[in-house]
N, C-alpha and C positions, 0 to 999 in steps of 0.2 A: 908757349903754345907748342903742342906736340906736332911731330912731323906727320903729314897726311899719309904718307906711305906706311908708317908704323901703325897708325890707326886702322888702316885698311887691313894690314896683316893680322892685327888682333881680331878684328871682326871675322875674317876668313877662318882663323883657327877655331873660334867659337862655333861657327857654323858647321865645320867639319866634325868637331867633337859631338855636336848634337846629332848629326847624321849617323855617326858611328854608334852612339848610345842607343838610338832607335833601332838600328840594324841588329844590335845585340839583344835588346829587350824583346822585340816582337817575336822572333822565333821561339824564345824561351816560353813566353806566355802561350803561344800556339801549341807547344808540346804539352803544357799542363792541361789545356782545354781538351785535348784529344785523348788524354789519359782516362780510361774507363773507370767508373765507380761501381763496384759490385755491391748489390743488395741481395742478400740471401733470403729466400722465401721457402718455408716448409710446406709440403703438400701431403696430407694424410688421406688415403683412400682405401676402400676394401677391394683390392684388386681381384678377389675371387668372384666379384659380381660383374655382370655385364655393364651396369650403369657406371661403375668405376672405370672400366676400360674406355667407355665412350667419353667420359669426362677427362680421362688422362690424355686422350688424343686431342680433344678440344683445347686443353691447357697448353700443350706443346705448340699447337697452331696459333694460339693467342699470343704467346710470348714471341714466336717467330714473326708474326704480323706486326707486333708492336715495335720490335727492334728494327724491322725493315722500314716501317713507316716513319720513324723518328730518327733524328741525328743526335739524339741526346747521348751524353756520356754515361748515363745510368744504364746498368746492365742487370736485369733480373735473373738471378741464378736459382732455378728450382731444385729442391731436394725432396724426392719422392720417398714416402714410407708407406708400408702396407700394414693396416691395422688388423687384418686377418679376422674380421668380424668379431673382434673381442674388445671390450671396453678397456681392459688393462693394457692390452697391446697398443691401443691408441694413445693412452696416457704415457706409456713408456716411450713411444715414438716421439711424442711431443717433448718430453723431458730431454731425450737425446738430441733433438733438433735445437732446443734452446741452450743446452749445456755445451755441446761440442761444435755445432755448426754456427751458433749465434745468429739464428734467423731473426729477421725483423718483423715477420708476419707469418701466419700459418693459414693456408687454405684447407678447410676440412675440420674435423673428420666428416665422413659422409653420413653416418647414423647419428640420431639425436642423443641416444644414451652415451655414445662415445664423446660427442661434443660437450655434454654436461660435465664429463670428467676434465676435458682439456681446457675449458674456459676458466675454470677455477685456477689452474696452473698459470694460464696466460694473464690472469688478473694480477698475480704476484709479480710477474716479469714485465707487465705493461706492454705486452705484445698482442696486437689485434688478431682475432680469430674470425676469418671469413668462411662461414660454413653453409652448406646447402641443407642443413638440418631443418626438418619441417614440423617438428613437434611444437604445438602451441604452448607447452609448458615452459619452454625456453623463451625468456623475454629479455629484451634489450635493457629494460629498466633495472632488472635485477643483476644483469651482467654487463657492465659498461664497456668491456673490451670485446663484445660479441657483435658481429655484423652478420645478419641473415641474408645470404645470397640466393635464396629460393623462397617461394611463397609458402607460408605456413599452411598446414592442412586445414586449419579453421577458416581460411579465406574462401574455400569452396562451398561452405555450408549454406550460404545465402543462395547460391546458384541451385543447389539441390532443392532447397525449400521452394524456390521459385518454380522449378519444374513440377514439384508435387502440387503446388497451388494451381499451376496452369491447368492441370488435369482434374482439379477438384477432388483430390484424394484426401480423405480426412484422417486416415491412420496409416502408419507404415511400420515395418519391422526392420531393425538395423541388425545386420549380420557382420561381425567384425572379428578379427583374429585376436587371440589373447596374448598381446604383446604391447610394449609401450607405443609402438606405431599404431596399433589398432585402437587402444583405449583412449589415446589423446584427443581424438576428434569427437568422441561420443557426447560429452557435455555441451560442446559448442553446436553440434548438429541438432541435438535435442532442443536447445534454446531457439535456434533458427527456425525449426519446424513449429515450435509453439507460437512464435511470433506470427506465423502464417496460419494459425489455428489448426495445426496438424498435430495429432497425438502419436507418440511412439508407443504402440501397444505392446511391443515385446522387444527385448534385446537378446540376440542370440550370439553367444561367445563360443568360438571354436578355436581350440588350441592348434598351433602349427604342427604339433606332433600327433594330432588325432589321426586315427586310421580311418579307412573308408567306411567301415561299419558305423563308427561313431558319428561321422558326418551324415550318413544316411539316416540314422535314427533321429538326429536333430532336425533334418529336413522333413521327415514324416511328422514329427511333432509340430513343426510350423504349418504343415499342410492341414492339420486338424483345426487350426485357428481360422478366424474369419478373414484376416488381412491377407491381401494378395499383392501388396506392393513391398518389395524388398530392396534395401539399400545395402550394397556390399562394399566394405572397406577392408581390403586384404591386399597382400603382395601377390604377384602373379603366380607363384608356385602353389600356394594354398587355394587361391581363387580358381585355378584350373581344375583342381580336384573337386571343389565345391560345385562348379557348374556341371561337371560330368555326372555327379550324383543327383543333382537337381533334375537333369534330363531323365535319369533312371527313375526318379520318384514321380515323374509326370508333372513337374512344376515348371517346365519350359513350354507350356501349351497355352491355348487361348484362355484369356481371363487373368493371366499373371503379368506383372510388370516388374522389371529388374533395372536398377540404376547402379552403376559402378563409379567409384571415385576417381580422382585425377591421376593417381600413381598408376593404377591398373590400366586406365585408358591410355595414358602416355606411353606405357611400356607394353602395349598390346602386341607389338611385334615379337616380344619375348615369349608370348603364349603360343603353345603348339597350335598350328593351323587346324589340325583335326579337331581340337577342342573347340575352336571358334566356329567352325563350320557345323559341328554336330550339336553343340550344347550352349552356344551363346548368341544364337540368332534372335534378333529383336531386342537385344539389351540396349539401354541408353547409357551413354557415358559422357563425362565432362573432362576437359583438360584445358590448360592455359593456351590461349590462342597465340600462334606464331605466324605473323604475316609473311606471306611468300613474296620474294623479290629476287631480282637478278643477283644481288649480292649473296642472298641466302643460297640460291641454286649453285652459284660458283663455289661457295664455301662447302656445300654438301659434296660436290665432286672432289674437292681437295681432301675433305675429311675421309671420304671412302678410300682414296689412294693411301693416305697416311695410316688409316686404321689397318689396312691389309699389310702395310709394312710393319707395324707394331705387333699385330696379332695375325700372322699368316695362317695359323691353324684353326682359327675360329670361323664359324659360319657367318653368312651375311647378317649384319646388324644394322638397323636403321638409326639414323641420328634422332635424338629425342631432345626434349626441352631442358632436361637436366644437363646435357652436354652444352647446350647453348648458354644456359645460365653460368656454367663454369667458364666458358669463353668470355662472356661479358664481365663476370666477376674478376677474373684475372686481369682483363684489360683495364677495368676501373681501378684495381689495386696498383697496376703499373703507372697509371696517370697520377694516382695519389702519391706514390713514391717519388715520381719526377717532380711533383709540386713541392714536396717538403724536404727532399734530399739536400737541397742547397742551404737549408737552415740548421741542419743537424748532421752529425757524423753517424753513419750506420754502424754503430757498435754498441756493445753492452757494457755497463759499468758493474764491476764486481762489488758485492756488498760484504757484509761482515762474514768472516770465515773463522770464527772462533771454534773452539773444540766442541761446544754444544750446539752448533749450527747444523741444519739438515741440508740434504741435497737441494731442496727447493730454495733454501736461503742462499746457496752458492750459485744459483742461476744468474743472479744479477738482474738489472732492469735495462730496458732498451731506451736509448735516447730518442730514437726515431719513432718508437711505438705510440707515445701519446700524441705526437703530431699526425701520425698516420690515422689513428682512430678518429681524430677530429675531422680530417679530410674525407675519410670513408663514410662517415655517418650521414653525410648529405652530398651525394654525387649522382650525376645523371649522364647516361649515354643515350643520346637521342637516336643514334644510328646503330643501336645494339642489334645483334643477330636475333635475339629473342623478342625484339620489339622495343618498346619504350622502357629501357632499363633504368629505373629510378630508385635510389636508396635514400629514404628520408628517415631521420632519427634512428638509423641503424637497421631499418626494415625495408625489404624490397616491396615496392608498392604493387597492389594487385593490377593485373592486366585483364582484358576481356577473357571470358571463358567460352570455349567452343563446345557446343552440345552435338554429340554424334550418335548415330544409330548403327549398330553393328549388323551388317547385311553381307552375306556371302563370305568372302575371304578377308574382308576388311571392314571399313567404316565409311559412312557418308555423313556430311554435315547437315544438320536440320535446323540450326539456329545458333544464336549467341546470347550471352548475358553480360551486362556491364552494371557497375554499381549505380550509375546515374540513371540509366534508362531501362534496366531490367531486361526482360526477354525480347528478342527481336529476330527476324529471319535472316537479315543481312547486316553487314558492317560497312561503313565507309572506310576510306583509306587511312583516316587519322584515328581509327579505332573507336569512334563514337557510333552509337546506334543510328542507322538511317531513319530520319524522321518520316519519310514517305511510306515506310513499311509498317504493317500492323504488328501488334505485340503478340504474335503467335508463332509457334514452331512449324517447321515443315512437316510433310506427311511422314508418319512413322509406321514402319512395319513391326508390329508387336510379336511376341512369341506365339508360335502356332501359325505364323504368316498371316496374321489378322491385321486389318486396318482399322478395326473398331477399338476405340480407347477402352482399356479395361476399367470396370467399375471400381476396382480397388478392394473389393471384399466379396465374399460369398457366404451364404448362410451355411452354418455347419450342418444343418439338417437338410441338406440338399436332397431333393426328391421326397422329403417327408413333410408332414404338416407340423406347424408350430403347436406345441402342447401348451394350452392356456389354462392355468389354474384359476378357478373362480370360487369365492367363499360361499358356503351354504349356511345360512343362519335363520333363526326363527322369526325375525321381525324386520321392519324397515325395508320391505321388499320393493319400495319405490326406487331404491338405489341399485340393488342387484337381486335377482331372483333366478334360481337354477331349477330346472325341471328335467327329469329323465324319463324318456318314453319307456314304458314297461315292456313293450314288444321289441322294438329295435334297439333299445338301450342308448338311443341317441340323446345327447345332452344339449339342451338349448338354454341360453341365458338371455334374460330380459331385464328391463329396468334402465334407469338413467345412465349408469356407467356402461352397461353393455351396448346400449344404442350408440353412445358416443364412440366406443371402440370400433364397432362395425362400420360406422360412417368414416372414421379415420382410415381404416384399412382399405376401404373402397376408394378413397381419394388418393391413395398412393399411385405413383406412375408405373408400378409393376405389381404383379400378383403375389400375394402372400397367403398361402393356404394355412388354415388353422383349424383346431378343434378344441372344444372346451372339456375340461376335466374338473368335476366337482370336488371341493375340499370342504368336508364337514368340520365346522368349528367344534372342538371338544367341549364337553360340559364342565371339565375341571377348571375352576376359575383361576387357579394358580398358573395355568399355562398361557404364555403370551401368544394368543391365537393367531392374530394377523402377522406377527413376527415369524411364527412358525411357518405360515403360508409363504411368506417372502423368502425364507431360508430354503424353501424347496427349489428355488431357482439356482442358488449357489450349489446345491447338491445335484443339479442337472436332472431333477425329477420333472420339472416344468421348464419351458422355454420363456414363459412370461406369466404375469399375474394381472388379471383384470378385475376390478371391483372398487369398492369404496376404501381403497388403501391409501393412507395418508403418507406423503413424502416426509421422512424424518431423517435426522442425522445418523442414527444408529442403523437404520435400514439401508441407507445409501452406502454403507461400508461393504455391503454384500451384493448389491444390485445397482443398476443405473435406472433412474426414473426419467420419464418423459416430462415435458412441461406440464404443469397442473392444468386441469380443466374445470376446477371449481374454485370458489373463494376459499380463503384460509382463515384460521383463527380458532381458538378455544375460549369459550365463555361459559356463563352460567345463567340458568333460568330459575327464578324464585317466584313465589306467589305474590299477588298484589295486596297491599295493606288496605284495611277498611278506611272509609273517608274520615280523615282526622279533623275535618272542620267542625265536627260535632263534639269534640273533646273540650272539657272545661278549661284545661290549662294550655290551650293552643297559643295564648298570648305570650307564653314564655319561649316558644319554639323559634321565633325569628333570630334570637341570639343564642349562640352556644354557651355552655356553662362557663368556660374560661373567659368569654367576653363579658358575661354578666358579672363575674367576680372582679375582673379587672376594672370595669366601669365603676362598680361600687367602691372599690379601693381608691380610685382617683377622685370620686366625689368627696370622700372623707379627707384625703390628702389636700385637695384644693381648699376645702373649708378650713382646715388647720392653718394653711399658709395665709389665707386671708385674715384669719383671727390674729395671727402673730403680727401681721403688718398693720392692723387697725387697732389693736388692743390699747395702745398708749395714747392714741390721738383721736379715737372715735368713741363717744359715749355709748353707741349702740352695741359695742363689743366689750363693754365693761359691766360690772355688777356682780351678782352672786355667781359662784362656780357653776351651779346647775344652769343658770341662764347662759353663761359663756359656752358650755358644752353644747347646749341646745342650739346656740347661734352657729356653732361650727357646722352642725348637720343641716340646720335650716337654710343657712345662706347658700351652701353648696348645692343641696338638692332642689332648692327653689329655682336655680338656674335651668333646671330641666324643662320648666314651663315658662321660664323668663318672668317669674312672679316676685322676685326679690325687690323689696321696697327700701332696704337700707342703703343709704348713700355711703360711698367709700371716699376717703379723703386723700389717701396716699397714691402717688403716681405709680408706685410699684404694684399696689393692689389693683389699680385700674388696668395695668399691663397684663397681670395674671388673669383677671376676670375676662378681659377681651379675648385672650387666647382660649380660655376654657369655654366661653360661650360659643365660639366657633366649633370647638370639638363637640359640644353638646348638640349643636345644630346639625352637624353631619350624622351623629349617632341617631338622633330622633328621626331624621329624614330617612335614613337607611332602615331603621326599625319599622317605620310606618309603611314604607314601600314593600318590605318583606312580608309583613303581616297582611297587608292588603292583597298581595299575590296569593297567600295561603288561603285566604277566606273567599276570594272571588274566582280563582282559576282552578278548575277541576284537574287534579293530577293523579296519575297512577303511580303510587309510591311503592317501591319494593319493601318486603319485610326485612331484607338484608341488602345493604348497599355495597358491600365489598366482600371478596372471598376471604379476606383475613378475619372478618367477623364470624365466619363459620368456624374457624379454628378457635377463636376466643370463646365462643358460646358452646363449643363442643357439639355442634350440629352434625347429623349424619349427611353424607354426600352421596348422590347417585351418579352413576356413569353407565355407558353402554357396555354390555357384556362383550368381552374380547377386544376392547379398544385399548389403545396405548395411553389413553387419558389417565388410566390408573397410575401409570408410572409418572406422569406429569404431576398428579396430585401428591404423590409421595415426595417428589423433589420440592414441592411447595410446603413441605412439613406438615401435611395432613396426617392424622392418625389413621393407619390402615384398618384399624378395628371399626372405624366409623364409615367404611365404604359399603355400598350396596349396589349391585349391578342389576340392570334391567335390559330387556330386549325389544320392547315395543313402545310405541307412543302412549298407548293406553296404560301400560305399567308406569310410565313417567308420570302421567296425570294422577293415578291413584296414590303413588308415593308422595307426591307434593301435597295432595289434599289431606293425607293423614298427618304429615309432619313428623319431625324426629321423635317426638314423645309417644307417638302412636304406631310405631313400626314403619314409618315412612322416612322421608328425608327432608332436609331444609332447603336443598337446592339440587339441581341436576347440572352437572358439568359435562359438556360434550362439545363436539365441533360444530361450527356455525351452520353448515348445511343441514344437519339433523335438528338443531334447535330452531332454525327458521321453519322447517317442516312442522315441528311441534307447535310453534306459535301460530302458524297458519291454521292449525286445527283448533287450538284453544286460545282464542284471540285475546279476550279481555281478562282472563283469569291469571295470567302469568306475564312476566316482563323480563327482558334481558338486562343483566347488570354487567358492569365492567369490573376490572379492565379486561380487554380482549388480548389474549396471548397469541401471538402470531405463529402460524404454521404454514407449511408450503402448499397445503391443499391436497386433493386427490390426484394421483398420477398412475400411469401404467408402468409396471416394473419389468425390466429385461436383464439379462446377464450382463456382468461387467464387460464393457468394451463392445457391446452389441452395435452393429452397423445400422440397425433399424431405429435406434433411439433418435438420431438427428432428423431422419426423414419423418418419423411418426410425430416428433415434436412440432415440426413445421406443419404437418397435416392437422395437428390439434389446433394450432393457431388459426389455420384456415377455416376449420369447422366452427370455432368459437366466434369468428367474425361474421359468419353467415346467418341466415334465417333458421338453419337447422337447430342451432342451440336454443333459440327462443322457443321454437315449437316443441322441442324436447322437454324443456323446463315446464312449459304449460301442460304438456301431456302427463307428466309424472307428478308434478307438484301443484298444478292448478294455478288460478290467478291469485296474485298476492293481494291480501286485504289491507285495510288501513292500519291495522294494529302493527304490521311490520314496520310502519313508518316511525313507530315510537321506540323501536329497539335499535341496536347497533351502536349504542354508546354507553359508556359507564355512567350510571346514575349515582350521583353523590347527594349528600344532605343539602337541603335548601337553607339551613340555618347559616347566619353570618358568623364567620370565624374571627378569632383574634388577629390572625395574620393580615386581614384586610384593613385593620385599624392601628397596626403597630406604629406607623408613621405619625398618626395623630397623637397617640399617647406619648410618643417620644417627644414631640414638640411641646405638649402641655407639661410634661414632667421637667424638661430642661428649662422651660420658661419659669415655672413656679420655683424650682430649686435655685435658679439664678437670682430671682427677686429675693428669696429668703436669705441667700448668702450675702447679697448687697446690704440688706437690712441689718443683718448681724454684724457685718464689718463696721457700718456707720454707728450702730448702737454701742459696740465695744469701744470705738474710738471716742465717742462722746463721754463715756464713763471710764476713761483710761486712768483717772485719778484713783479709782478703787484698787486697781492692780499695783499702784505705786505705794500703797500702805504696807505696814509690817504685819498685817493680820494673817491668820492661817488661811489655807486654801478654802476650807469650808466656810469661814467667815466671808471670804471674798465672793464665793459663789452665792451665799445668802444675800450679800449686798447687791450683787448683780441681779438676782431674781427680784429683790425688793424694788430696785430701780426700774426693772421692766414692768412690774405690776403697777407702779405709780403712774398716774396720768401725767402726760407731758405738759409742761406749762405753756400757756399761750403767749405769744410775743407781746401782746398788749396788756398782760396781767403780771409781768415780771416786776418785782420790787427791787429797789436798790439795795445792794448788799454793801455792808461796811467794808471799807478797805479797797473799793474799786477805784479806778482812775478818774481823771477829770472828765473824760468823755462820758463815763457812766453817770457821773454826778450831773453833768449838764443835760443829759437826755432824760433822766428820771423825772425832774420837775415838769419838763415839757410833756412827757408821757402822762404824768399824773393830771396835769391840767388839760390834756387833750380830751379827756373824758368829761370834762365839765361843761354843762350847758351854756355857761357864760361865754365860753370861747366860741362855740358853734351853736348859736341859739336856734338856727334853722334846722338842725339835725334832730330827728326824733330820738328819744331815749330808747335804749335797748335793755331788756332784762338779761340777767346772766344766763338764763336758759337759751335765749336766742343766740347769744354770742357763742355758746358752747356747741350749738347744733351746726354751726357753720365755721369750723376752725380753718385756719390756713393750711394749704397743702404742705405735707411733710416730705413726700418723696422727691428726691433729687433737688431739694431746696438748698440754698446757699447757707453758709454758717452765720452770716450777718443778717439779723432780722431787718425787716423793712421799717421805715420811719413810722412813728405814731400817726402822723397825718395821713399817710397812705393807707394805713390799716383802718383808720376810722372812716375814711371815704369809701373804702371797699366794703366795709360792713354796712354803711348806709345805703350803698347801691344795691347790695344783696337784699336788704329789707324791702326796698322799693320793688 
């Protein structure tokens, strides 16, 4: 046992050793923890711009605030580079930062075109690019190392569309600068406007290098158009010049509406105040909403002091949202670096440096970059200075937009817009639209200091009357008739179309002065008369066309039509046939020729199949050849009246006959019903049932002079030499009475309104045939993009739904007669077609063919010994034919063959004695003829015959 003192000394020495070790280790670890870890970050900005200087100051404050707020050993070291507004300089700056500084991330560049260069370089080095670029052409999906730290310009398009829709403007003009910044938003803005049923009537592109005269000429051009709503997407420098010239052109007055996009609105402080006060009053603008808070106010004060320190020679500049996004973006980057720095060393790995490698290959890749991009793609700063700063999948998420009205020296808020709730006057503190407020904007002071919402368009003929072209033609004056006073030269238009137009104009909520101008249709038939009249609108000779003008695809290329005010369609009118009930061969009409031929062929085919199946076992189907051929036709055709007396013995025959009798029953019933209808019901049958018959028969076709129907007939492959044009209903009647052979026509092809008027006058002489080719009907024509078209279209609907339309139709066309009830549909032949009975014939054919095939297989099997001989093929075929022609032996008449087995020998005496009266004295004797008339069934019979006793009993029962 050890001494207790020694044991105590040993324990004491261990304890002291542990204390000394801990005393040595703890200070060492503390020194390592306090040692800072530097992370280099590149920042590329255009320091020649005000926005870059604002962002520069915010970035410095963001890094200072982050280092002061955290005790982390991570130190973000910024390295600023100036891109000098040049894409190549930006790319060169990025390469320099990556190659020499070994930065782990790059904030910037500021412009979208510069960013497009840099992100491709960053992809190679796996260094994330956090950029405030706003171009929607740059997408995170295509560039995995790209993080957008600003809202894309496309995010504001829905806000602009909501404003336009809020004031019920139907068309707008987009004015944008000819640069990547200007053109990027146009497709997205156009789509957003179209979704809200707003049309972009014109896109005005102005070059940043355009002089004042060029801008003024473009504005004068816009002023000649009808649209009075303009959306401006420009940077402040070009926008200032545009609004100065707009004021000079008189376009900042009452009746005009201007909307500016977010960049110009957010940087409004950079626009000269004199320009705002003189030329931008009443303009609406949108910008991302930045909530005001004590933190924001304190930061704004600090920013002003720091900005004056950094740029003491600059005038006072206001803090904008791009600076706030830069502050929040750098803060988010710092937090991401802090999160991932412990898992990777902030350094770059060199890659292959062979002789053929480029400078880009020598940049290496960042170990920290891939971790940083994963962390930055989804990050949130709930207390960001710009609001709820959220980056999801590499994109900054939209915030509410604030809508402002420029008044005096600045702006005032008139409402907000959010993705979920749309337009509203106020927002709650959490950024969502207040539910208690209505979905309206506040009061707006429009250009010209007006509080009346601009209509959005003005008639280009302001102060003048609309020049309305009306066709003058020789007939059909019920639709349009033009008269000119010989003294005053005043032109008046009457008729159905004119009355509808006058009523529509009077129902508009505003006055539209107009006057009629007659357009005489030329006599030259080769001229497209109505098309020529419509083209007068595109040549600005007329402001509109009123008359029986059909809406067509070709005409709609040059003009805009209102909604149609008549029914649509092109059809044909032909004379009515004489009463066919008096014809001698009417009994053939119920079935078409193809159906008659098919029915006859099937009668012969079924008769042949029955003969084949019954020839060997039925005496009725044997005998001389002429008798057998006659039996084929007799048996089949006798089923037509169910008069066949011949009995069939084969089960296969019975199956075929049952199916065929059903087919005959359906055919005869259909024939009877169709013939009865023809003989008892009086029908107005057309001489021609289809327009294609006119082409086949070479008939002449009539149409209305000057109508587009002529072109339709040409597209339908009608011979133009067979066309004849007419102008009046009376000429229609005379031409149809004469017919094609006597200088007339076989049919009149025209639009339904004219044909119904014609049928109303000549009721029982003609009939409408089909098909009806759809058209759009009659409409009023206006210039392309006319603001009157939507209002007049609504007025047309209003008139059509009222009593005025009914009274006008009765006034010009009279009461409809009963004959109109018989038209309106394509009249086809009443004869039954083969298509209606294809199923029946298919069933009958398959049934008969199957029975014939089964019979042949059984027959060949029973005579298989013939094929086993060494005879020639011809001898074998002759033997088979002879075997088929021989009558099949009855089971009770078989004689014993020599050489058969014991079973045969035993059965034969019994069979022979079975017919003897001595064995069955009570059975009546039967003659051979009686036995033959009632043979046993052959179809589907077994190969073994029944016993003689069973056969004899069966025959006796049948005799009884």
